[in-house]
N, C-alpha and C positions, 0 to 999 in steps of 0.2 A: 072379334077376332080371337082365335084360339092359338094354335101353333104359329110359330114365326114371330112371336112376341118377345119383348124384353131382351133384345140383343144389345149388349153394351159395346161401345167402341173399343176396338182392340181385341175383342173376343171373336175369333174367326170361326166359331162353330156354326151350326146350322140354324141358329136363331131360336133353338129350343133348349139351350143350355147343354147341348150334347156336343160331341166331336163331329168330325166331318163324315162319319160313317153313314149318315142318312142322305148325303148328297148323291145325286144321280148323274152329275156331269152335264146336264142340259142347262144352258144359260138362258135367262129370261130378262128382258128389259122391264124395269119397274120405274114408276114416276112418282115424284114427291106429291103427296096429296094432303098432308097434314103436318103441322109443326106445333108443338106445345111445350109447356114448361111445367116442371114438377116442383113440389116443395123441398126436394132434395138437391136443388140447384142443378138439375139435369134438363137437357133439352131433348124432347122426344120427336123423332122424325118417323113418319109413316110413308112408305113407298108402296104403290099398288100396281097391279097389272092393268092394262087398258080396259079389260072387262070388269074390273073392280072386285073380282071374286077371290083374289089371293093378295096377300100383303106381307110386308116385312116391317117390323117396328124396331127402331134403333134408339138407344139412349146415349147421349153424349154429355160429358161434363161441360157446363156453360163456359168454363175457363178455357176449354180447348177449341171453342168455335172460331176464334181468330186465327188459329193455326191450321185448320183444315177446312176446306171449302165444302159447302153443301151444294151439290149439283142437282139439276132438274131431274136427272135420271141416273140409274145405276144398272149395271148388268150383274145379276146374281144367279147363283145356282138355284134351280127351281126347288130343290130340297130344303132351302132355307125359308121358303114362303109358307105361310099358313092360310087356311081358309078364312074368309070373312063371312061370318054366320048370319048377320043381320041384313035383310034385303034392303032396308033404307040406307045402310052404310055402303052396301055394294053400289047402289045407284049414285050416292054422293061421291064415292071414290071414282066411279066411271066418269062423272061430270068433271071432277077435279083433274083427272088424268087428261081429258080432252082439252081443258083450259090450259094446263101446263104445257102440253105438247104444242098447242097453238102459239103460245107466247115465248117458249124457250127451246133452244137446242138441248140435246141430252147432256152435253158437257158444260153448259152455261151455269154460272153461279145463280143461286136463287135465294 
């Protein structure tokens, strides 16, 4: 994944460390496909489109996870999404989105 990465909670830019000037106003539903932990005590959440070709990565401090819910899906401006460059990752994200959509409603905690 290239653009759309490294968005930290509380930073409402477009996911590329920029302001909202890259946003185009079109909302896209993305689904949680990956959750990981870093050595900086951060939780990484990756949300992807159903086709697996675009994604948004968010980092949250582990200490804040009890205060804010992680939901199965989010509606985000399409300008905040970056391409997923690796074909295997695209396939994996597509499969994970299908699994998440089958098991959870968009607003359910996951």
